[in-house]
N, CA, C and O atoms as CSV, one atom per row, in Angstrom:
chain,resi,resn,atom,element,x,y,z
A,1,LYS,N,N,47.701,2.074,-0.400
A,1,LYS,CA,C,46.510,1.303,-0.142
A,1,LYS,C,C,45.290,2.205,-0.161
A,1,LYS,O,O,45.345,3.365,0.247
A,2,GLN,N,N,44.229,1.670,-0.626
A,2,GLN,CA,C,42.960,2.381,-0.584
A,2,GLN,C,C,42.158,1.876,0.606
A,2,GLN,O,O,42.106,0.679,0.887
A,3,TRP,N,N,41.535,2.823,1.295
A,3,TRP,CA,C,40.688,2.475,2.432
A,3,TRP,C,C,39.234,2.706,2.035
A,3,TRP,O,O,38.854,3.781,1.570
A,4,TYR,N,N,38.468,1.704,2.228
A,4,TYR,CA,C,37.052,1.796,1.905
A,4,TYR,C,C,36.247,1.830,3.199
A,4,TYR,O,O,36.472,1.041,4.117
A,5,GLN,N,N,35.330,2.741,3.244
A,5,GLN,CA,C,34.444,2.765,4.394
A,5,GLN,C,C,33.223,1.910,4.089
A,5,GLN,O,O,32.634,1.985,3.010
A,6,ARG,N,N,32.875,1.124,5.043
A,6,ARG,CA,C,31.665,0.317,4.883
A,6,ARG,C,C,30.479,1.154,5.330
A,6,ARG,O,O,30.499,1.771,6.395
A,7,ARG,N,N,29.490,1.164,4.533
A,7,ARG,CA,C,28.284,1.917,4.859
A,7,ARG,C,C,27.165,0.917,5.097
A,7,ARG,O,O,26.885,0.045,4.275
A,8,VAL,N,N,26.550,1.075,6.232
A,8,VAL,CA,C,25.469,0.185,6.604
A,8,VAL,C,C,24.143,0.840,6.229
A,8,VAL,O,O,23.897,2.004,6.546
A,9,ALA,N,N,23.322,0.096,5.572
A,9,ALA,CA,C,21.990,0.575,5.207
A,9,ALA,C,C,20.963,-0.280,5.939
A,9,ALA,O,O,21.107,-1.499,6.040
A,10,ILE,N,N,19.942,0.367,6.439
A,10,ILE,CA,C,18.865,-0.315,7.144
A,10,ILE,C,C,17.651,-0.359,6.222
A,10,ILE,O,O,17.234,0.656,5.665
A,11,THR,N,N,17.104,-1.541,6.078
A,11,THR,CA,C,15.899,-1.709,5.275
A,11,THR,C,C,14.748,-2.036,6.218
A,11,THR,O,O,14.802,-3.012,6.967
A,12,ALA,N,N,13.717,-1.217,6.173
A,12,ALA,CA,C,12.528,-1.438,6.995
A,12,ALA,C,C,11.341,-1.661,6.070
A,12,ALA,O,O,11.138,-0.921,5.108
A,13,GLY,N,N,10.577,-2.669,6.369
A,13,GLY,CA,C,9.413,-2.985,5.554
A,13,GLY,C,C,8.167,-3.069,6.411
A,13,GLY,O,O,8.239,-3.365,7.604
A,14,GLY,N,N,7.038,-2.809,5.804
A,14,GLY,CA,C,5.773,-2.888,6.523
A,14,GLY,C,C,4.603,-2.748,5.584
A,14,GLY,O,O,4.762,-2.663,4.366
A,15,ILE,N,N,3.431,-2.725,6.169
A,15,ILE,CA,C,2.201,-2.587,5.399
A,15,ILE,C,C,1.529,-1.284,5.812
A,15,ILE,O,O,1.340,-1.027,7.001
A,16,ASP,N,N,1.171,-0.467,4.833
A,16,ASP,CA,C,0.501,0.810,5.084
A,16,ASP,C,C,-0.837,0.548,5.768
A,16,ASP,O,O,-1.654,-0.218,5.257
A,17,ILE,N,N,-1.067,1.176,6.919
A,17,ILE,CA,C,-2.290,0.913,7.680
A,17,ILE,C,C,-3.536,1.497,7.029
A,17,ILE,O,O,-4.651,1.124,7.395
A,18,PHE,N,N,-3.372,2.395,6.082
A,18,PHE,CA,C,-4.521,3.009,5.423
A,18,PHE,C,C,-4.840,2.387,4.070
A,18,PHE,O,O,-6.011,2.278,3.706
A,19,THR,N,N,-3.827,1.978,3.323
A,19,THR,CA,C,-4.069,1.437,1.985
A,19,THR,C,C,-3.860,-0.067,1.891
A,19,THR,O,O,-4.365,-0.696,0.961
A,20,GLY,N,N,-3.129,-0.657,2.830
A,20,GLY,CA,C,-2.836,-2.087,2.787
A,20,GLY,C,C,-1.685,-2.441,1.868
A,20,GLY,O,O,-1.377,-3.619,1.692
A,21,LYS,N,N,-1.034,-1.432,1.271
A,21,LYS,CA,C,0.082,-1.681,0.360
A,21,LYS,C,C,1.356,-1.988,1.139
A,21,LYS,O,O,1.581,-1.459,2.228
A,22,LYS,N,N,2.183,-2.853,0.558
A,22,LYS,CA,C,3.468,-3.172,1.158
A,22,LYS,C,C,4.454,-2.044,0.834
A,22,LYS,O,O,4.561,-1.612,-0.313
A,23,ILE,N,N,5.169,-1.576,1.856
A,23,ILE,CA,C,6.110,-0.469,1.689
A,23,ILE,C,C,7.459,-0.882,2.237
A,23,ILE,O,O,7.548,-1.546,3.270
A,24,GLU,N,N,8.511,-0.482,1.534
A,24,GLU,CA,C,9.871,-0.751,1.991
A,24,GLU,C,C,10.666,0.548,1.913
A,24,GLU,O,O,10.598,1.270,0.919
A,25,ALA,N,N,11.426,0.838,2.978
A,25,ALA,CA,C,12.229,2.052,3.017
A,25,ALA,C,C,13.667,1.683,3.373
A,25,ALA,O,O,13.908,0.817,4.213
A,26,VAL,N,N,14.610,2.348,2.726
A,26,VAL,CA,C,16.032,2.126,2.989
A,26,VAL,C,C,16.631,3.442,3.470
A,26,VAL,O,O,16.415,4.490,2.862
A,27,SER,N,N,17.387,3.381,4.572
A,27,SER,CA,C,18.030,4.587,5.085
A,27,SER,C,C,19.427,4.217,5.583
A,27,SER,O,O,19.682,3.056,5.903
A,28,PRO,N,N,20.328,5.190,5.651
A,28,PRO,CA,C,21.672,4.930,6.159
A,28,PRO,C,C,21.608,4.478,7.625
A,28,PRO,O,O,20.734,4.910,8.376
A,29,GLY,N,N,22.515,3.632,8.010
A,29,GLY,CA,C,22.523,3.096,9.354
A,29,GLY,C,C,22.758,4.130,10.433
A,29,GLY,O,O,22.385,3.909,11.586
A,30,HIS,N,N,23.357,5.238,10.095
A,30,HIS,CA,C,23.651,6.270,11.082
A,30,HIS,C,C,22.543,7.331,11.191
A,30,HIS,O,O,22.615,8.204,12.057
A,31,ALA,N,N,21.547,7.267,10.345
A,31,ALA,CA,C,20.505,8.304,10.298
A,31,ALA,C,C,19.377,8.001,11.280
A,31,ALA,O,O,19.098,6.845,11.596
A,32,ASN,N,N,18.745,9.053,11.747
A,32,ASN,CA,C,17.551,8.898,12.567
A,32,ASN,C,C,16.369,8.609,11.652
A,32,ASN,O,O,16.273,9.156,10.554
A,33,VAL,N,N,15.490,7.762,12.106
A,33,VAL,CA,C,14.307,7.402,11.327
A,33,VAL,C,C,13.086,7.782,12.140
A,33,VAL,O,O,12.967,7.414,13.308
A,34,ASP,N,N,12.183,8.518,11.521
A,34,ASP,CA,C,10.953,8.912,12.195
A,34,ASP,C,C,9.954,7.767,12.178
A,34,ASP,O,O,9.858,7.028,11.198
A,35,ALA,N,N,9.223,7.628,13.253
A,35,ALA,CA,C,8.159,6.640,13.339
A,35,ALA,C,C,6.843,7.385,13.544
A,35,ALA,O,O,6.794,8.346,14.312
A,36,PRO,N,N,5.788,6.961,12.877
A,36,PRO,CA,C,4.515,7.669,13.014
A,36,PRO,C,C,3.896,7.457,14.390
A,36,PRO,O,O,4.066,6.406,15.009
A,37,TYR,N,N,3.189,8.452,14.846
A,37,TYR,CA,C,2.434,8.375,16.089
A,37,TYR,C,C,1.015,7.985,15.702
A,37,TYR,O,O,0.309,8.758,15.055
A,38,VAL,N,N,0.599,6.794,16.094
A,38,VAL,CA,C,-0.698,6.260,15.694
A,38,VAL,C,C,-1.649,6.300,16.883
A,38,VAL,O,O,-1.311,5.861,17.982
A,39,ILE,N,N,-2.839,6.832,16.646
A,39,ILE,CA,C,-3.865,6.917,17.679
A,39,ILE,C,C,-5.055,6.062,17.254
A,39,ILE,O,O,-5.548,6.165,16.130
A,40,ARG,N,N,-5.498,5.228,18.166
A,40,ARG,CA,C,-6.693,4.409,17.941
A,40,ARG,C,C,-7.738,4.891,18.936
A,40,ARG,O,O,-7.501,4.891,20.144
A,41,LYS,N,N,-8.904,5.304,18.422
A,41,LYS,CA,C,-9.915,5.890,19.285
A,41,LYS,C,C,-11.294,5.396,18.889
A,41,LYS,O,O,-11.582,5.193,17.710
A,42,GLU,N,N,-12.139,5.208,19.888
A,42,GLU,CA,C,-13.507,4.766,19.647
A,42,GLU,C,C,-14.479,5.925,19.886
A,42,GLU,O,O,-14.362,6.670,20.859
A,43,TYR,N,N,-15.430,6.052,18.975
A,43,TYR,CA,C,-16.449,7.098,19.062
A,43,TYR,C,C,-17.834,6.465,18.919
A,43,TYR,O,O,-18.013,5.547,18.119
A,44,PRO,N,N,-18.814,6.948,19.687
A,44,PRO,CA,C,-20.194,6.537,19.398
A,44,PRO,C,C,-20.688,7.267,18.142
A,44,PRO,O,O,-20.410,8.450,17.948
A,45,LEU,N,N,-21.411,6.552,17.312
A,45,LEU,CA,C,-21.950,7.134,16.080
A,45,LEU,C,C,-23.241,7.882,16.398
A,45,LEU,O,O,-24.173,7.311,16.963
A,46,SER,N,N,-23.291,9.156,16.033
A,46,SER,CA,C,-24.513,9.947,16.210
A,46,SER,C,C,-25.454,9.697,15.037
A,46,SER,O,O,-26.616,9.340,15.229
A,47,TYR,N,N,-24.942,9.889,13.815
A,47,TYR,CA,C,-25.715,9.605,12.616
A,47,TYR,C,C,-24.789,9.572,11.406
A,47,TYR,O,O,-23.621,9.954,11.483
A,48,MET,N,N,-25.344,9.103,10.281
A,48,MET,CA,C,-24.622,9.087,9.007
A,48,MET,C,C,-25.491,9.832,8.003
A,48,MET,O,O,-26.663,9.500,7.826
A,49,ASP,N,N,-24.913,10.852,7.335
A,49,ASP,CA,C,-25.717,11.635,6.387
A,49,ASP,C,C,-25.819,10.936,5.035
A,49,ASP,O,O,-25.208,9.890,4.815
A,50,GLU,N,N,-26.605,11.531,4.126
A,50,GLU,CA,C,-26.872,10.922,2.817
A,50,GLU,C,C,-25.613,10.771,1.971
A,50,GLU,O,O,-25.514,9.850,1.160
A,51,SER,N,N,-24.648,11.674,2.157
A,51,SER,CA,C,-23.426,11.610,1.351
A,51,SER,C,C,-22.394,10.631,1.915
A,51,SER,O,O,-21.325,10.465,1.327
A,52,GLY,N,N,-22.693,9.984,3.038
A,52,GLY,CA,C,-21.813,8.955,3.574
A,52,GLY,C,C,-20.841,9.435,4.643
A,52,GLY,O,O,-19.968,8.678,5.065
A,53,PHE,N,N,-20.980,10.687,5.089
A,53,PHE,CA,C,-20.115,11.172,6.158
A,53,PHE,C,C,-20.703,10.789,7.512
A,53,PHE,O,O,-21.914,10.850,7.722
A,54,LEU,N,N,-19.821,10.394,8.419
A,54,LEU,CA,C,-20.232,9.983,9.758
A,54,LEU,C,C,-20.195,11.169,10.705
A,54,LEU,O,O,-19.338,12.045,10.585
A,55,SER,N,N,-21.108,11.193,11.626
A,55,SER,CA,C,-21.097,12.189,12.690
A,55,SER,C,C,-20.823,11.421,13.984
A,55,SER,O,O,-21.672,10.676,14.473
A,56,LEU,N,N,-19.629,11.618,14.521
A,56,LEU,CA,C,-19.178,10.870,15.689
A,56,LEU,C,C,-19.038,11.812,16.874
A,56,LEU,O,O,-18.588,12.948,16.721
A,57,PHE,N,N,-19.423,11.342,18.056
A,57,PHE,CA,C,-19.362,12.173,19.253
A,57,PHE,C,C,-18.076,11.888,20.011
A,57,PHE,O,O,-17.835,10.757,20.433
A,58,ASP,N,N,-17.247,12.919,20.185
A,58,ASP,CA,C,-16.009,12.797,20.952
A,58,ASP,C,C,-16.346,13.061,22.418
A,58,ASP,O,O,-16.606,14.202,22.799
A,59,GLU,N,N,-16.344,12.022,23.232
A,59,GLU,CA,C,-16.731,12.140,24.635
A,59,GLU,C,C,-15.727,12.947,25.453
A,59,GLU,O,O,-16.093,13.504,26.488
A,60,GLU,N,N,-14.481,13.024,25.019
A,60,GLU,CA,C,-13.460,13.783,25.744
A,60,GLU,C,C,-13.653,15.293,25.596
A,60,GLU,O,O,-13.521,16.039,26.566
A,61,THR,N,N,-13.964,15.736,24.378
A,61,THR,CA,C,-14.107,17.170,24.119
A,61,THR,C,C,-15.556,17.627,24.073
A,61,THR,O,O,-15.829,18.822,24.189
A,62,GLY,N,N,-16.487,16.697,23.906
A,62,GLY,CA,C,-17.898,17.044,23.791
A,62,GLY,C,C,-18.273,17.581,22.425
A,62,GLY,O,O,-19.354,18.148,22.264
A,63,GLU,N,N,-17.396,17.414,21.429
A,63,GLU,CA,C,-17.645,17.937,20.084
A,63,GLU,C,C,-17.970,16.802,19.119
A,63,GLU,O,O,-17.677,15.635,19.376
A,64,LEU,N,N,-18.580,17.180,18.004
A,64,LEU,CA,C,-18.864,16.213,16.945
A,64,LEU,C,C,-17.718,16.188,15.949
A,64,LEU,O,O,-17.187,17.233,15.573
A,65,VAL,N,N,-17.341,14.995,15.525
A,65,VAL,CA,C,-16.346,14.805,14.468
A,65,VAL,C,C,-17.141,14.437,13.225
A,65,VAL,O,O,-17.798,13.396,13.192
A,66,GLU,N,N,-17.086,15.294,12.191
A,66,GLU,CA,C,-17.955,15.091,11.030
A,66,GLU,C,C,-17.200,15.005,9.706
A,66,GLU,O,O,-17.805,15.161,8.646
A,67,ASP,N,N,-15.905,14.764,9.748
A,67,ASP,CA,C,-15.120,14.754,8.508
A,67,ASP,C,C,-14.632,13.367,8.107
A,67,ASP,O,O,-13.703,13.248,7.309
A,68,ILE,N,N,-15.239,12.327,8.643
A,68,ILE,CA,C,-14.825,10.962,8.317
A,68,ILE,C,C,-15.914,10.308,7.487
A,68,ILE,O,O,-17.086,10.298,7.863
A,69,ARG,N,N,-15.507,9.765,6.358
A,69,ARG,CA,C,-16.447,9.137,5.428
A,69,ARG,C,C,-16.665,7.665,5.793
A,69,ARG,O,O,-15.770,7.005,6.321
A,70,CYS,N,N,-17.840,7.179,5.510
A,70,CYS,CA,C,-18.151,5.761,5.712
A,70,CYS,C,C,-17.216,4.925,4.836
A,70,CYS,O,O,-17.044,5.235,3.657
A,71,PRO,N,N,-16.613,3.878,5.388
A,71,PRO,CA,C,-15.681,3.070,4.594
A,71,PRO,C,C,-16.401,2.293,3.495
A,71,PRO,O,O,-17.606,2.051,3.574
A,72,GLU,N,N,-15.651,1.914,2.483
A,72,GLU,CA,C,-16.202,1.114,1.394
A,72,GLU,C,C,-16.049,-0.367,1.733
A,72,GLU,O,O,-15.321,-0.728,2.657
A,73,GLY,N,N,-16.727,-1.203,0.993
A,73,GLY,CA,C,-16.580,-2.645,1.157
A,73,GLY,C,C,-17.455,-3.207,2.268
A,73,GLY,O,O,-18.469,-2.618,2.643
A,74,ASP,N,N,-17.041,-4.361,2.786
A,74,ASP,CA,C,-17.824,-5.079,3.789
A,74,ASP,C,C,-18.038,-4.273,5.065
A,74,ASP,O,O,-19.122,-4.303,5.648
A,75,LEU,N,N,-17.008,-3.555,5.496
A,75,LEU,CA,C,-17.105,-2.763,6.719
A,75,LEU,C,C,-18.159,-1.660,6.580
A,75,LEU,O,O,-18.937,-1.422,7.504
A,76,GLY,N,N,-18.182,-0.998,5.439
A,76,GLY,CA,C,-19.175,0.033,5.184
A,76,GLY,C,C,-20.585,-0.530,5.096
A,76,GLY,O,O,-21.534,0.069,5.601
A,77,GLU,N,N,-20.716,-1.677,4.457
A,77,GLU,CA,C,-22.028,-2.319,4.354
A,77,GLU,C,C,-22.540,-2.736,5.730
A,77,GLU,O,O,-23.724,-2.591,6.032
A,78,ARG,N,N,-21.635,-3.254,6.561
A,78,ARG,CA,C,-22.019,-3.650,7.916
A,78,ARG,C,C,-22.461,-2.429,8.728
A,78,ARG,O,O,-23.433,-2.496,9.481
A,79,LEU,N,N,-21.745,-1.320,8.571
A,79,LEU,CA,C,-22.104,-0.091,9.268
A,79,LEU,C,C,-23.477,0.419,8.822
A,79,LEU,O,O,-24.293,0.816,9.654
A,80,LYS,N,N,-23.730,0.408,7.518
A,80,LYS,CA,C,-25.027,0.857,6.997
A,80,LYS,C,C,-26.157,-0.038,7.478
A,80,LYS,O,O,-27.233,0.453,7.820
A,81,THR,N,N,-25.926,-1.349,7.509
A,81,THR,CA,C,-26.937,-2.293,7.973
A,81,THR,C,C,-27.261,-2.069,9.441
A,81,THR,O,O,-28.428,-2.055,9.831
A,82,MET,N,N,-26.221,-1.893,10.257
A,82,MET,CA,C,-26.430,-1.663,11.686
A,82,MET,C,C,-27.163,-0.341,11.921
A,82,MET,O,O,-27.992,-0.245,12.826
A,83,THR,N,N,-26.860,0.681,11.106
A,83,THR,CA,C,-27.537,1.975,11.214
A,83,THR,C,C,-29.011,1.841,10.842
A,83,THR,O,O,-29.877,2.390,11.523
A,84,ASP,N,N,-29.296,1.111,9.759
A,84,ASP,CA,C,-30.684,0.910,9.324
A,84,ASP,C,C,-31.489,0.139,10.365
A,84,ASP,O,O,-32.694,0.350,10.502
A,85,GLU,N,N,-30.826,-0.752,11.100
A,85,GLU,CA,C,-31.509,-1.531,12.135
A,85,GLU,C,C,-31.708,-0.731,13.425
A,85,GLU,O,O,-32.350,-1.211,14.359
A,86,GLY,N,N,-31.162,0.483,13.477
A,86,GLY,CA,C,-31.343,1.342,14.633
A,86,GLY,C,C,-30.477,0.985,15.832
A,86,GLY,O,O,-30.801,1.350,16.962
A,87,LYS,N,N,-29.393,0.283,15.597
A,87,LYS,CA,C,-28.512,-0.118,16.693
A,87,LYS,C,C,-27.607,1.034,17.115
A,87,LYS,O,O,-27.262,1.892,16.302
A,88,MET,N,N,-27.228,1.047,18.384
A,88,MET,CA,C,-26.228,1.985,18.892
A,88,MET,C,C,-24.868,1.435,18.467
A,88,MET,O,O,-24.560,0.274,18.735
A,89,ILE,N,N,-24.048,2.263,17.802
A,89,ILE,CA,C,-22.816,1.786,17.168
A,89,ILE,C,C,-21.606,2.521,17.728
A,89,ILE,O,O,-21.640,3.729,17.960
A,90,ILE,N,N,-20.533,1.757,17.938
A,90,ILE,CA,C,-19.234,2.305,18.301
A,90,ILE,C,C,-18.324,2.141,17.083
A,90,ILE,O,O,-18.182,1.039,16.552
A,91,VAL,N,N,-17.709,3.240,16.645
A,91,VAL,CA,C,-16.831,3.243,15.472
A,91,VAL,C,C,-15.391,3.426,15.945
A,91,VAL,O,O,-15.100,4.349,16.705
A,92,THR,N,N,-14.493,2.552,15.500
A,92,THR,CA,C,-13.078,2.657,15.853
A,92,THR,C,C,-12.335,3.330,14.713
A,92,THR,O,O,-12.397,2.889,13.566
A,93,ILE,N,N,-11.623,4.419,15.049
A,93,ILE,CA,C,-10.890,5.218,14.072
A,93,ILE,C,C,-9.395,5.093,14.346
A,93,ILE,O,O,-8.959,5.114,15.497
A,94,LEU,N,N,-8.626,4.965,13.285
A,94,LEU,CA,C,-7.169,4.968,13.371
A,94,LEU,C,C,-6.679,6.271,12.757
A,94,LEU,O,O,-7.054,6.614,11.635
A,95,LYS,N,N,-5.826,7.011,13.507
A,95,LYS,CA,C,-5.299,8.295,13.030
A,95,LYS,C,C,-3.785,8.235,13.022
A,95,LYS,O,O,-3.166,7.779,13.984
A,96,ALA,N,N,-3.188,8.701,11.925
A,96,ALA,CA,C,-1.735,8.793,11.816
A,96,ALA,C,C,-1.381,9.672,10.627
A,96,ALA,O,O,-2.019,9.604,9.577
A,97,MET,N,N,-0.359,10.493,10.804
A,97,MET,CA,C,0.209,11.290,9.720
A,97,MET,C,C,-0.837,12.093,8.947
A,97,MET,O,O,-0.759,12.197,7.722
A,98,GLY,N,N,-1.810,12.657,9.652
A,98,GLY,CA,C,-2.810,13.490,9.015
A,98,GLY,C,C,-3.929,12.743,8.328
A,98,GLY,O,O,-4.751,13.362,7.652
A,99,GLU,N,N,-3.989,11.432,8.478
A,99,GLU,CA,C,-5.046,10.640,7.864
A,99,GLU,C,C,-5.868,9.967,8.947
A,99,GLU,O,O,-5.380,9.709,10.048
A,100,GLU,N,N,-7.125,9.686,8.619
A,100,GLU,CA,C,-8.013,8.979,9.524
A,100,GLU,C,C,-8.755,7.910,8.741
A,100,GLU,O,O,-9.085,8.093,7.569
A,101,LYS,N,N,-9.015,6.779,9.415
A,101,LYS,CA,C,-9.697,5.681,8.731
A,101,LYS,C,C,-10.521,4.887,9.730
A,101,LYS,O,O,-10.080,4.631,10.850
A,102,VAL,N,N,-11.720,4.501,9.315
A,102,VAL,CA,C,-12.551,3.605,10.111
A,102,VAL,C,C,-11.982,2.202,9.954
A,102,VAL,O,O,-11.843,1.702,8.838
A,103,ILE,N,N,-11.651,1.567,11.080
A,103,ILE,CA,C,-11.102,0.220,11.000
A,103,ILE,C,C,-12.021,-0.848,11.575
A,103,ILE,O,O,-11.838,-2.039,11.323
A,104,ASP,N,N,-13.038,-0.402,12.369
A,104,ASP,CA,C,-13.941,-1.384,12.967
A,104,ASP,C,C,-15.245,-0.694,13.385
A,104,ASP,O,O,-15.258,0.491,13.720
A,105,VAL,N,N,-16.320,-1.449,13.355
A,105,VAL,CA,C,-17.596,-0.998,13.890
A,105,VAL,C,C,-18.154,-2.138,14.740
A,105,VAL,O,O,-18.021,-3.313,14.400
A,106,LYS,N,N,-18.778,-1.761,15.845
A,106,LYS,CA,C,-19.391,-2.786,16.691
A,106,LYS,C,C,-20.605,-2.189,17.379
A,106,LYS,O,O,-20.738,-0.972,17.505
A,107,GLU,N,N,-21.490,-3.078,17.822
A,107,GLU,CA,C,-22.681,-2.629,18.522
A,107,GLU,C,C,-22.308,-2.239,19.940
A,107,GLU,O,O,-21.522,-2.923,20.595
A,108,ASP,N,N,-22.878,-1.130,20.415
A,108,ASP,CA,C,-22.616,-0.658,21.762
A,108,ASP,C,C,-23.467,-1.480,22.724
A,108,ASP,O,O,-24.681,-1.294,22.801
A,109,THR,N,N,-22.832,-2.382,23.450
A,109,THR,CA,C,-23.551,-3.244,24.375
A,109,THR,C,C,-23.841,-2.544,25.701
A,109,THR,O,O,-24.643,-3.036,26.495
A,110,LYS,N,N,-23.196,-1.401,25.950
A,110,LYS,CA,C,-23.399,-0.650,27.193
A,110,LYS,C,C,-24.525,0.360,27.071
A,110,LYS,O,O,-24.884,1.012,28.052
A,111,ALA,N,N,-25.089,0.495,25.871
A,111,ALA,CA,C,-26.151,1.476,25.657
A,111,ALA,C,C,-27.408,1.059,26.398
A,111,ALA,O,O,-27.747,-0.123,26.468
A,112,ASP,N,N,-28.092,2.053,26.948
A,112,ASP,CA,C,-29.325,1.760,27.707
A,112,ASP,C,C,-30.488,1.565,26.796
A,112,ASP,O,O,-31.599,1.312,27.260
């Protein structure tokens, strides 16, 4: 008689939080699967330079974060409009796996 081992495969699907693309991964049922550590953080906007980079103030460290680009599309247009109007802005950043992305902008209602 031949004995066959059944191998279980796990299929995990999701949507990439940075690109919006649908992703599917298959791994053996006995294997460990890594999950990304995602950080969502809000920063007050200090200014936006001519090239579209944001200068955000990290209240925890007291340092400026200057390596995040203004998003494209409606979110970027809304951010530029709010900046031109002189509003105090809070920018929400999502960080995971070495990438960062602006996911939301809102007016700072607590600003004096």
